[in-house]
C-alpha positions as a LaTeX table, in Angstrom:
\begin{tabular}{lrrr}
\hline
Residue & $x$ (\AA) & $y$ (\AA) & $z$ (\AA) \\
\hline
Met1 & 128.80 & $-144.16$ & 4.85 \\
Val2 & 128.55 & $-144.99$ & 1.13 \\
Glu3 & 129.33 & $-148.64$ & 1.82 \\
Lys4 & 126.64 & $-148.89$ & 4.50 \\
Ala5 & 124.00 & $-147.47$ & 2.18 \\
Val6 & 125.06 & $-149.80$ & $-0.64$ \\
Leu7 & 125.07 & $-152.83$ & 1.68 \\
Lys8 & 121.49 & $-152.00$ & 2.74 \\
Leu9 & 120.50 & $-151.66$ & $-0.90$ \\
Ala10 & 122.17 & $-154.98$ & $-1.75$ \\
Asp11 & 120.33 & $-156.63$ & 1.17 \\
Arg12 & 117.03 & $-155.37$ & $-0.16$ \\
Met13 & 117.86 & $-156.39$ & $-3.74$ \\
Glu14 & 118.75 & $-159.89$ & $-2.54$ \\
Arg15 & 115.58 & $-160.19$ & $-0.40$ \\
Glu16 & 113.43 & $-159.14$ & $-3.35$ \\
Asn17 & 115.25 & $-161.61$ & $-5.63$ \\
Ile18 & 116.57 & $-158.87$ & $-7.90$ \\
Ile19 & 120.09 & $-160.26$ & $-7.51$ \\
Glu20 & 121.39 & $-163.73$ & $-6.72$ \\
Lys21 & 123.31 & $-164.31$ & $-3.51$ \\
Ala22 & 126.28 & $-165.56$ & $-5.58$ \\
Asp23 & 126.41 & $-162.23$ & $-7.48$ \\
Arg24 & 126.03 & $-160.03$ & $-4.43$ \\
Glu25 & 129.75 & $-159.14$ & $-4.08$ \\
Tyr26 & 129.91 & $-158.04$ & $-7.71$ \\
Tyr27 & 126.86 & $-155.78$ & $-7.31$ \\
Glu28 & 128.16 & $-154.33$ & $-4.05$ \\
Tyr29 & 131.48 & $-153.45$ & $-5.67$ \\
Ala30 & 129.83 & $-151.99$ & $-8.77$ \\
Leu31 & 127.32 & $-149.93$ & $-6.77$ \\
Ile32 & 129.97 & $-148.63$ & $-4.35$ \\
Thr33 & 132.26 & $-147.65$ & $-7.23$ \\
Met34 & 129.49 & $-145.92$ & $-9.20$ \\
Thr35 & 128.19 & $-144.08$ & $-6.13$ \\
Glu36 & 131.64 & $-142.86$ & $-5.09$ \\
His37 & 132.35 & $-141.79$ & $-8.68$ \\
Met38 & 129.08 & $-139.83$ & $-8.88$ \\
Ile39 & 129.76 & $-138.13$ & $-5.54$ \\
Ala40 & 133.27 & $-137.08$ & $-6.62$ \\
Val41 & 132.22 & $-135.84$ & $-10.07$ \\
Gly42 & 129.16 & $-134.10$ & $-8.62$ \\
Ser43 & 131.34 & $-132.33$ & $-6.06$ \\
Met44 & 133.78 & $-131.22$ & $-8.75$ \\
Leu45 & 130.88 & $-129.80$ & $-10.75$ \\
Met46 & 129.68 & $-127.96$ & $-7.64$ \\
Val47 & 133.17 & $-126.54$ & $-7.11$ \\
Gly48 & 133.14 & $-125.48$ & $-10.76$ \\
Ile49 & 129.81 & $-123.72$ & $-10.27$ \\
Phe50 & 131.10 & $-122.03$ & $-7.11$ \\
Phe51 & 134.07 & $-120.61$ & $-9.05$ \\
His52 & 131.89 & $-119.79$ & $-12.09$ \\
Gln53 & 133.75 & $-122.40$ & $-14.13$ \\
Phe54 & 131.05 & $-124.96$ & $-14.93$ \\
Val55 & 131.88 & $-125.30$ & $-18.65$ \\
Ser56 & 135.61 & $-125.40$ & $-17.89$ \\
Thr57 & 134.95 & $-128.12$ & $-15.31$ \\
Val58 & 133.00 & $-130.21$ & $-17.81$ \\
Ile59 & 135.85 & $-129.84$ & $-20.32$ \\
Phe60 & 138.38 & $-130.79$ & $-17.63$ \\
Leu61 & 136.35 & $-133.83$ & $-16.62$ \\
Ile62 & 136.03 & $-135.07$ & $-20.20$ \\
Phe63 & 139.79 & $-134.81$ & $-20.78$ \\
Phe64 & 140.84 & $-136.01$ & $-17.33$ \\
Leu65 & 138.48 & $-138.95$ & $-16.82$ \\
Ser66 & 138.92 & $-140.37$ & $-20.31$ \\
Leu67 & 142.71 & $-140.28$ & $-19.96$ \\
Arg68 & 142.86 & $-141.27$ & $-16.28$ \\
Lys69 & 140.82 & $-144.40$ & $-17.01$ \\
Arg70 & 143.64 & $-145.55$ & $-19.27$ \\
Thr71 & 146.75 & $-144.18$ & $-17.57$ \\
Gly72 & 146.00 & $-145.20$ & $-14.01$ \\
Gly73 & 148.08 & $-143.49$ & $-11.38$ \\
Tyr74 & 147.94 & $-142.71$ & $-7.68$ \\
His75 & 144.91 & $-143.96$ & $-5.75$ \\
Ala76 & 144.09 & $-143.16$ & $-2.12$ \\
Asp77 & 143.40 & $-146.09$ & 0.20 \\
Lys78 & 139.97 & $-145.00$ & 1.40 \\
Phe79 & 137.09 & $-143.17$ & $-0.27$ \\
Trp80 & 137.11 & $-140.27$ & 2.20 \\
Gln81 & 140.81 & $-139.71$ & 1.42 \\
Cys82 & 140.13 & $-139.89$ & $-2.30$ \\
Tyr83 & 137.18 & $-137.53$ & $-1.98$ \\
Leu84 & 139.08 & $-134.97$ & 0.08 \\
Leu85 & 142.09 & $-135.10$ & $-2.26$ \\
Thr86 & 139.81 & $-134.80$ & $-5.29$ \\
Val87 & 138.06 & $-131.68$ & $-4.03$ \\
Val88 & 141.24 & $-130.00$ & $-2.77$ \\
Thr89 & 143.10 & $-130.89$ & $-5.96$ \\
Tyr90 & 140.31 & $-129.53$ & $-8.13$ \\
Val91 & 140.27 & $-126.22$ & $-6.25$ \\
Gly92 & 144.04 & $-126.17$ & $-6.93$ \\
Val93 & 143.39 & $-126.94$ & $-10.61$ \\
Ile94 & 141.07 & $-123.93$ & $-10.88$ \\
Gln95 & 143.59 & $-121.67$ & $-9.15$ \\
Ala96 & 146.41 & $-122.98$ & $-11.37$ \\
Ala97 & 144.28 & $-122.39$ & $-14.47$ \\
Phe98 & 143.83 & $-118.73$ & $-13.54$ \\
Val99 & 147.63 & $-118.39$ & $-13.28$ \\
Leu100 & 148.61 & $-120.49$ & $-16.31$ \\
Val101 & 146.11 & $-118.81$ & $-18.62$ \\
Glu102 & 148.29 & $-115.70$ & $-18.29$ \\
Lys103 & 151.51 & $-117.70$ & $-18.83$ \\
Pro104 & 150.85 & $-119.87$ & $-21.89$ \\
Phe105 & 154.53 & $-120.65$ & $-22.54$ \\
Met106 & 154.86 & $-122.08$ & $-19.04$ \\
Met107 & 151.64 & $-124.06$ & $-19.47$ \\
Tyr108 & 152.70 & $-125.50$ & $-22.83$ \\
Gly109 & 156.15 & $-126.33$ & $-21.45$ \\
Ile110 & 154.62 & $-128.32$ & $-18.59$ \\
Leu111 & 152.16 & $-129.90$ & $-21.03$ \\
Val112 & 155.00 & $-131.12$ & $-23.27$ \\
Trp113 & 156.63 & $-132.73$ & $-20.22$ \\
Ala114 & 153.31 & $-134.35$ & $-19.25$ \\
Val115 & 152.69 & $-135.74$ & $-22.73$ \\
Leu116 & 156.22 & $-137.17$ & $-22.85$ \\
Val117 & 155.66 & $-138.89$ & $-19.50$ \\
Ile118 & 152.38 & $-140.39$ & $-20.69$ \\
Glu119 & 153.94 & $-141.51$ & $-23.97$ \\
Met120 & 156.89 & $-143.13$ & $-22.17$ \\
Ile121 & 155.00 & $-144.83$ & $-19.32$ \\
Gly122 & 151.63 & $-145.38$ & $-20.97$ \\
Thr123 & 149.83 & $-146.93$ & $-18.00$ \\
Val124 & 150.55 & $-147.56$ & $-14.34$ \\
Asn125 & 149.14 & $-150.97$ & $-13.44$ \\
His126 & 147.57 & $-150.18$ & $-10.06$ \\
Pro127 & 146.71 & $-153.13$ & $-7.76$ \\
Asn128 & 142.99 & $-152.29$ & $-8.15$ \\
Met129 & 143.36 & $-152.76$ & $-11.91$ \\
Asp130 & 145.72 & $-155.77$ & $-11.75$ \\
Met131 & 145.95 & $-156.21$ & $-15.52$ \\
Asp132 & 147.70 & $-159.13$ & $-17.15$ \\
Gln133 & 150.45 & $-158.54$ & $-19.73$ \\
His134 & 148.08 & $-158.39$ & $-22.72$ \\
Glu135 & 145.60 & $-156.05$ & $-21.00$ \\
Leu136 & 148.45 & $-153.80$ & $-19.89$ \\
Gln137 & 149.89 & $-153.55$ & $-23.41$ \\
Glu138 & 146.46 & $-152.74$ & $-24.91$ \\
Thr139 & 145.76 & $-150.14$ & $-22.22$ \\
Lys140 & 149.18 & $-148.54$ & $-22.78$ \\
Lys141 & 148.45 & $-148.27$ & $-26.51$ \\
Ala142 & 145.05 & $-146.72$ & $-25.80$ \\
Ala143 & 146.52 & $-144.25$ & $-23.27$ \\
Arg144 & 149.26 & $-143.17$ & $-25.67$ \\
Leu145 & 146.83 & $-142.74$ & $-28.56$ \\
Leu146 & 144.35 & $-140.80$ & $-26.44$ \\
Ala147 & 147.14 & $-138.56$ & $-25.15$ \\
Leu148 & 148.08 & $-137.73$ & $-28.74$ \\
Ile149 & 144.45 & $-137.06$ & $-29.66$ \\
Glu150 & 143.95 & $-134.80$ & $-26.64$ \\
Thr151 & 147.21 & $-132.99$ & $-27.46$ \\
Gly152 & 145.93 & $-132.50$ & $-31.01$ \\
Val153 & 142.65 & $-131.07$ & $-29.73$ \\
Ile154 & 144.58 & $-128.67$ & $-27.50$ \\
Ala155 & 146.82 & $-127.61$ & $-30.40$ \\
Val156 & 143.88 & $-127.04$ & $-32.76$ \\
Ser157 & 141.98 & $-125.16$ & $-30.04$ \\
Ala158 & 144.99 & $-122.91$ & $-29.43$ \\
Val159 & 145.46 & $-122.23$ & $-33.16$ \\
Leu160 & 141.76 & $-121.46$ & $-33.59$ \\
Glu161 & 141.98 & $-119.18$ & $-30.55$ \\
Ile162 & 139.29 & $-121.01$ & $-28.62$ \\
Asn163 & 138.78 & $-119.60$ & $-25.12$ \\
Arg164 & 142.26 & $-119.78$ & $-23.56$ \\
Leu165 & 140.85 & $-120.80$ & $-20.20$ \\
Tyr166 & 139.24 & $-123.88$ & $-21.79$ \\
Val167 & 142.55 & $-124.78$ & $-23.41$ \\
Cys168 & 144.19 & $-124.33$ & $-20.02$ \\
Phe169 & 141.74 & $-126.73$ & $-18.34$ \\
Met170 & 142.33 & $-129.29$ & $-21.10$ \\
Ser171 & 146.08 & $-128.97$ & $-20.58$ \\
Ile172 & 145.88 & $-129.21$ & $-16.80$ \\
Ala173 & 143.81 & $-132.40$ & $-17.13$ \\
Met174 & 146.68 & $-134.04$ & $-19.02$ \\
Ile175 & 149.28 & $-132.59$ & $-16.66$ \\
Leu176 & 147.40 & $-133.95$ & $-13.64$ \\
Cys177 & 147.11 & $-137.44$ & $-15.17$ \\
Ser178 & 150.85 & $-137.42$ & $-15.79$ \\
Ala179 & 151.61 & $-136.22$ & $-12.25$ \\
Leu180 & 149.39 & $-138.94$ & $-10.74$ \\
Met181 & 151.23 & $-141.56$ & $-12.80$ \\
Cys182 & 154.58 & $-140.30$ & $-11.50$ \\
Leu183 & 153.28 & $-140.21$ & $-7.92$ \\
Ala184 & 152.08 & $-143.82$ & $-8.18$ \\
Lys185 & 155.51 & $-144.90$ & $-9.44$ \\
Ile186 & 157.30 & $-142.97$ & $-6.68$ \\
Leu187 & 155.02 & $-144.52$ & $-4.01$ \\
Lys188 & 155.41 & $-147.94$ & $-5.67$ \\
Gln189 & 151.66 & $-148.30$ & $-6.21$ \\
Glu190 & 152.22 & $-150.49$ & $-9.21$ \\
Val191 & 151.81 & $-154.17$ & $-10.00$ \\
Lys192 & 154.68 & $-155.48$ & $-12.10$ \\
Val193 & 153.67 & $-158.02$ & $-14.72$ \\
\hline
\end{tabular}
C-alpha cells in the first residue's frame, strides 16, 4: 500500500520534471523509507497516548532510534511484518515498563547485560546497511560511545530521582536494541566484512 502510493507520487514527480528519470529509484527508496518510518513512529506515539504514556514514549523513541540507527539488529522482510512487530513490541515495552519500574534491581541487571552486549558487538551489519570495513568500524565506535552516553544519562537520572518510569523507558530502549542485535546474529541476518 505504501509502495503503491509512493510509486504514484514518483510518477507524478517525474511527469512534472521535479525529478530526473535516472534518479527515480533513489527517490522511491527514500520516500518509501521515510513514509514507513513516519507510520511506525506515529503508531507508537498513538499507542503511547492510548496508555497515557506520551512523554515516556517520546523518551523511549529518542533513546531507541538514536541507538538503533547505529547498532542495527533484526529487520523484518516486509513492511507489514515490521509494522506489526513494532506495534506489538511497543505494547510489550509499555507492559514491561510497568513491571520493571517496581523491580529496579532486575531492570538495572538486565540493562548491564544489554550495555555489555552493545559494547562487545557494537553494530550488526545488516544486508540493508551493507557497510564496508571502514564504515562498520566507525559505526561500531559511534554505537559504543552512544551506549555509554545513554547509560550515563540513565545513571544521572536515577541518582537525581527523575521519574522512575522515564528511567525505565530509557533502559528498555537500550535493552531492546541489544536484544534485536542478538536476534539478528542468531538468525544470521548479518553481512560479514
